[in-house]
N, C-alpha and C positions, 0 to 999 in steps of 0.2 A: 795520396802520401805529398803530391804536389798542393793540394787545398789545404791539408795542415799546414805545410809551410807557409803557405800565403796568408794563412789566417795567424800563425805565430810571429809572421813579419810584422803584419799590422800591429797587433798586441806588442809587440818590443817598440816599434815606434810609436805608440800612441804612451807608452809607460817612459820610455825616454824623453819626450815632449814633457810631459808632466813634470820630469824633474828637472829640465833643463829649463823650464819657465818658473822654476821657484826664484823667491827673492834673494836678498843678502844674509839672511839667516843662516845657522849652521845647517846645511844641507848636505852635509858628508854621509849620512846615513842612507839619505835617497839617493844620491849618487852611486853607492856601495851596491844597493839592492838594485837598482838598474844596472849594474854591471854586470850583478848574476844573471839578470835576465839574457842580457847580451852575450854571457859567456853560454848559458844552456841551449842558445838558440844556434850558437856556433857548432856545439855537440852535435846537438841536430843535423845541422848541415854537412858533417862530418861523419855522416850514419851512425853514431853513438845515441840512437833514437832514445832509448830508455832512461839513461843518466839525464841526456839532455831535455828530455822532457820534464824528469823531477827536479833539476835545478830551475828549470824556467819557471816550473808552476812555485817554486819555494820563492824565488826572486819577484814574483808578480804579487804572492803574497807580503813579501818583507817590504817591496815597493810602497804596495798600498797603506800597509801600516804606518810605515816610515811619512809615507806624505802627508796622511791624517795628522802626524803629531807634527809636521812641518809646518801643514795649515793651521792648525790649533795655535801655535806658537805665535804664528803671524796675525792671527786674527786678535790673539792676547794683546800683541804690542799695538794694534791698531786702535783696541779700544782704550789702552793707556794713551796714547797719543790724543785721543779725542777727548778725554777726561777735561783738560782745564776748558775746553770750550763749552762742554756741557754743563760747567759749573758756572761759568760764566753767563751762559744763556739761562741757568736757573736765578742768577743773581738777578739779571736784568729782569725776568719775568716776576721777581719778588718785587722787586722796587717798583715794578710799573703798576703793580696790584695796589701796594701800599699809595704810592701816589693817586691813584684812581679812586682809593678807600676815602683819601683825603679831601680829594676835590667833591666829593659827593656828600662829605660832613658839612665842607663848607658853603656848599651849595644850600643844603637845607636850614643849617644855622641861617644865614640871611637870607631866606625866604621866611623862615617863622621867625626873625629877630633875635635869636638867642645870642 
């Protein structure tokens, strides 16, 4: 019984840490799911083992789902933020290749006198 509570406390701490380390996007659903885990853990601590375990398990599942959605949103935002730099890099590469092509053409034109 004590071992189960220790394991549960570690899980609650890990889930709460994951939720609080999230960024500035809408994280209200992640926090709500984390709160569900905490409430279930409190029920277990108060001797309401069955309902507490059930609520904690649901809370962990919800935290994983909502945390994954939140992480996906953050990655999508990051990709959009990097898009202008990627276009700029492509433009630079394309211009460099074009310039190199002209240089090679000019070199052979001068070499063969055309």
